[in-house]
Every structure is written in C-alpha cells, then in structure tokens.
N, C-alpha and C positions, 0 to 999 in steps of 0.2 A: 504494500500500500504506500502510495506517495504521501510524504508529509509536507507541511508548510515549510517555507524557507527557514523559519525559526526552529521548527522541529529538526530539520537537517543540521543546522548549526550546532544545536545542543547534543544531538545524537552523535555527531562527528567528534565532539569533545568526549563523550562517553566511550567511544571506541578508542580514542587515544589513552584514556585512563585504563581501559581494560588491558591494553598491551603492556602496562607496567607489571602485570602479574605473570607474564611469560616466564616459564621455568620454575615457578614456585607454587602453583596451585594444584598440580596433578595429584590425585585423579579428578579434581574438580575443574570446572571451566574457568576461563578468564572472563571477568565481567566488570563493566564500568557503569557508573551511575552519576547523573547530574540532577539536582533538585532545585527547582525554581520556587520563589515565593509567589503569593497570589498576584503580585504586581508584575511578575515576569522576570525578576532579577535573580541571578544565580545566588542560591542560599547555601548550597552544600555540594561537595563532590566526594566520590569515593570509588575504590576498586577493591576486588577480592585479592588480598595480599598473599595468602598461603592457605593450604588445605587445613580446615579447622578454625581458620580466622574469620573475622566478621565478613559477611557478604557485602557486596558493593552498596546495595540499598541501605543496609544498616549503617555503614560508615558515612554515607552521604546524609542520611536522616539525622545522624548524631551531630554532624557539623551544622546542619540547618536548624536544628532545634524547633522552636515554636513557629519559625518562619515557614516551615513546610506545610502548615495547615492552610488548606485552600489552594495549594500550589500544584506544580506538575513535576513528576519524576520521569526522567529519561533513563532507560536501562537497556543494555545491549542484548540481554537474554530475558525472556519472559520470567517474571518473578516466581520463585519456587513456591510450592504450596505443601511442602512436607517438612517434617522435623528430622534432621540428620544430626550432624555435629552441632548445628545451630538451628534456630527456629525458622519457621516459614516467613519469607520476605513479604508475601502477600499480606499477612496479618500485621507485619510491622508497618507497612504502608497504610493500612487501614487505621491503625492506632495513631499514626502521625497526622491523619486527617487530610491526606492529599486528595485533590479533586480530580486529577487526571494522571494517567500513567501511559507513557509511550514506550513501547519496546520494539526491538529490531527483529529478533529471531524467536520463534516459538520453541519452547523447551521440548526436545524429542524424548526425554527420559520420562516414561510413564509414572515412575515413582515420585517425580518432582513437579510434573506439569499440572496445569489446572489453576495456576495463579491468576491468569487473566479472567477466567470464568468467575472465580471467587470475588475478584475486584468488581466486575460488572454487576454481579448479583447484589453487591453492597451499594450500588449506585455510583461507583467511580467510572468516569469516562475512560475507556481504554482504546488505544490505537496501536495496531501491530504492523510490522513489516517496514518500518522507517529505516532507511539505509541498511537493509537486510544484507546486501551483498558485502558491504564493508565489514559489518559485524560478523558475518560468516567467515570472512577471510581471517580476521584477527583471532577467531576461536576455532580455526579449522581442525586442529588436533582433537579437541574434545568432541566436537560435533561429529567427526568421522567415527570416532570410537563409539559414541552413543548411538549413532544411526546404523553402523555396519557391524558392530560387535567385534571390531579389530582395531589395533592401533593405527594412527595416521603415520604414513611412511614418507620420510624425506630422504631422497637419494642424493648423496654428495659425490661429486667427481671433480678431479683435477686433471687437466689435460693441456696439451699444446694446441696451437691453432690448427694443426692437422689431425687433432683428435687422438694423439698418442698419450698413454698414461705412463710409459716408461721407454727408455732407449732400447736399441736392439740387443744390448748385453744384459737387459733386465734392470738396470739402475733407474731409480725413480726419485731419489732424494737429491735436490729438491726441484720439482718442476715449477712450483709456484713460490711466491715470495713469503717472507716472514709475516707480512701484514695479512696475507690470505690464510696462512696457517693459524694465526691468532684468531681470525674470524671463525675458523672451523672449531676451535676450542670453545668459543662463545656459543656456537650452535650446539655443540655436544652438551654443554652444561645445561642447556634449556631442554634437553631430551630426557625421556625416562630410560631409554635403552639405546645402546650403540651396537649395531649388528654387523658382523663381518663373516666371511666364509673361510673355510679351512685353507683354501689356496692363498689368501692374503696372510693368514697366520704363519703358514710355512715359508712363504716368500719374504715377508717383511718383519715378522715377529713384533707386531705393534702392541702397545699397551692398551690402546682404546680407552683412555681416560680423558677427562677434562681437567684443565689446570685447576688445582685446589683453590686458587684465589677466586675462581669464578663460581664455585658451587660449594655448598656445605655438604650435601649428600650427593655423592658421585653417581652418575648413571650406571645402571646395570649393563654389564658387558655380555653379549651373546655371540657365541661362535657356532655357525652352521656347519656341522661336521658329521655327516651321515655315518661314516665308518670309524669314528672315534680315533682320528689320527693326530689329534692335538698333542704335542710333546709335553711331558710333565714339566719341562723346564721353560715352557712358553711364558713370555712376559704377561700374557693376558690372564695367567693363573697366579700372578704375583701377590694377590691379596690386597692390592691397592684399591680395589673396588669389587663388589660382588660380581660373580661370573657364572653364567649358565652355558654349558656345552650341549647343544641340541644334536642328538644322535638318532639314528633310525631305530624304530622298534626292532627288538631282537638282536641288536648289536651287542656282542660280548666284548667287554673291555675291563681292564684293570686301572683305567685312568681315575685318579683320585680328584674328582671335581664334582660339582653339582651338575647332574645330568638331567636333561629334559628329553624324554623319548617321544618321538614324533613319527607318524607313518611315512613310509617312503613314497616318492612320486617320481617316476622316471629314474634319472641318475642321481637325484638329490632327495630333498625332503618335501613333504606337503607344506608349502609355505603358508597357505591359508590356515592349516591346522596349527602351525607354529605361531602365527599371529594371534589366533584364538587363545592359545595357551598363555601367551604373554598378556593379553587383555585380562585373563582371569587372575593375573598377578598384578593388576592395576597399572599396567604399562599402557599409557595413552598415546605416547609419541615415540616413534622409532627413528633413529638416525642411521641410515644404511651406508656403510663404508666398505661394503664388499667389493671384490674385484669384478672384472667384466662378466664372468660367468654367473655369479650370484645376482648382479644387477640386471642382467638380461633375463634371468628367471623371474625376478620380481616384475619386470616390465611386461613380460609375456603373459603373466597372470593378471595384469591390470591392478597391481598392488602398489604402485608408486603414485603418491598423491602430490608430491612436490619434488622438483629438481633444483638443486643448488650447484651450479657449475662454476668452477674457477678456471679461467682460460688464461694461460700464460702466452705472452707475445714471443713465441718461439716455434721453430719447426724441427722435427726429428726425422721425418721421412720414412722411418722404419721403427719397428717396435710394437709392443702390444697396444691394441686399441682400447679406449676407455670403456667400450661396451661390447659384449659378446652377442651371441645369438639371442634374439629377443622375440621370436615368433613372427617375424616379418618375412613374407615370401615375395611380395610385390609392392610397388610404391604406394598403391592404394591402401596398404595395411600399415603404413608408417605410423609410429607413435607421434602424433602431432601435439604441440604444446602452445600455450599462451604465455607470453612473457609478462611477468608482474614487475620485474625490476631489472634494469641493466645499469651497473654502476662500477666505476673504477675502484680498485682496492690495491693500494701500492701501485706497482707497475702492471698488475693483472686486471682482468675484468671479471666481475661476479654477475652471473646470470641467474635469476630466480624465475622459475616457470612452473606451470601446473598443466595437467592434461587438458587438451581441448575437448569439448563435448563432441560426441560422434556426429559426423555429417549426416543430415537426413537421408541422403541418397545411399548411405552405407548401412543404415539401420535395418535390421531384419524385422 
C-alpha cells in the first residue's frame, strides 16, 4: 500500500534504525520504530538492539512518553501480538494511546502475527505495506528464515576481472586488498554461521572466524564434508569458535568434532536438509565461503539469496574459476541477478546483488 509523503519519510527513518540491529538480534528480526506526537512531531525513536532486549516499539514509546498519546507509530514489521522474551508490542501501543500505526511488512510468523488485527479491533487506524520493499531488504535474513524455514544464504566470492579465484599454481592469497578482507570480517561477524566445503578446508586451511573486535559471540563454523575428510589438525577445529562438520548419513569416522549427519545428494550433501538442520539450531543467516564446487551446488539448488563479490583490478588468464558447475546448460538458464550496490573498496570493487525474479516467459 502506498503511503503519504510523510509516511514514506518516517518509515524510511524506521528502516535506517532497524539496520542498527544487524548482527545482534538473531534469531529475532531487525526492527525500527518512529513515534510521532499528535501534532506530527517526532517524539521517540527506537530499534531492537539484541535478542531478549526491548522491541523497537517499546524503546520508541519509552522515549516518547506521554507525547505518544494520540500520535502515530511507524514500525518496519507488523507489531507482534505474542509474549516471548518480552510482551506483545500491540498491547504496548494500545497502552500508550497511539491513534495510528503504520507498518511496512506483515509478520509471517504465525506465533507472533495478529498485531494489526488487535490494533484495528481496538479502534486504532492501521496502514500496512508502506515502503515494504525497503523494509524487506533490511530484514531479508529473518524474513527468509521465517517464510522458507531455512537460513538466508549470502555467497561471498573474491575474484579477478577475468573471474579467477586463484592463479594457475593454486595460490590465492591475496587476490583482493586489505580493505576488502576487513569488509569480509565485518560481514562474517553479522552472520550466524560461516559455511565452507571440505575442498576449501584442505586447500587453504582457513579458520573461518570473524575478528574478535567485531563480535562478542563468534559465528558458528560449518564444514560441508560428506566423507569426513577434515584433518584433526585443521584450523577450523581450533576451538576459537564452535564448529559443526556436516557429514553424510552412514559415514564412519573417528574425527573428534561435533558432527551433523545429513542425507547424501549426488556427490555431496542434501543442502536443503543441511539448511533445515541449521535453522533448527536458530541459524538465521549463513555466510557461504565455499569454493567453486560448493557455491555452484548452492546456486543450482536456488539456495543463494545474496551475492557479495569483491572484484580485484587484475587478470590471471588461467587458474580456477570462482564458480563451478551450477546447473546451467544454456544461456536461457543463466542465474540472473539484480545489483543493489556497486561501490569501491580500497582498490577493488564490491558488488552486492540478489537473484532476479524469473522471467514470465520462462515460468512453467
């Protein structure tokens, strides 16, 4: 639903506030709220700072105090109507005496939805769908998990201008700049889990951690290793962060690690089953750093929700490609993307994109 110019301005601010919670609220959504007084002046602002902390509406109402009575609340997600770690926001809004509530995205969680209906039943004017696209994007991780029952997957790749992830002799450190690598640590720290394949572990022996200065609780590390080939000395098992080694059902191993058994699919694991298992462990966002084979498998299954590509101004001419076989047989089956961001980062370029919706002519 289209809002008025004033609605758009205040909802845009609520979206900005919501973004402040990134990396801290999981398994809860990021939410922002702006409260106006009866005269239309901003009386309070808030966002959900961490799981178990005050919801955005509660924080904004607390700042607004009595000025909220007769005013308007703008919130990026439909106010919840259930009691979890905190009370229902719908009732907090009613107690505050707001006359109108404007929200961007309906809550897809059946346990929490219904806030808009409760508010309307109590005589509050409710408008939904204002700046829904912007609010969806800022809360993409949680919404994906709530709607699909699996974590949101961001695939990160680093490559040269000719799409190489390493030189012909296998060397890959460092294709991109220190600035790009620092940015990767920032994105890792915002994720619930970092996923890599056994090929990457054997070739590069990565730690798959975020720099401690960026995060208090380090993301879970997940190794996709159907045949349990992870060496006992691998740095991913160093205890610096929790680690799961995902192996195929029936695999016999003496590896001393936390194992996650997943059905086989082809030459690898059933990736949908893997993501479902991670969601059961309250993993809402996955940062995929696997090599070309694992990345191709995720793409082929339609399991990549965002791509973050760091492109270095260099050519190698030979060497491994950044992406392996991805289920594309002809140009019409190409995985098309929509760019959300193109920005310089040090001497490199960072591209952020999401899958394009299917073209109507190709829909079955």
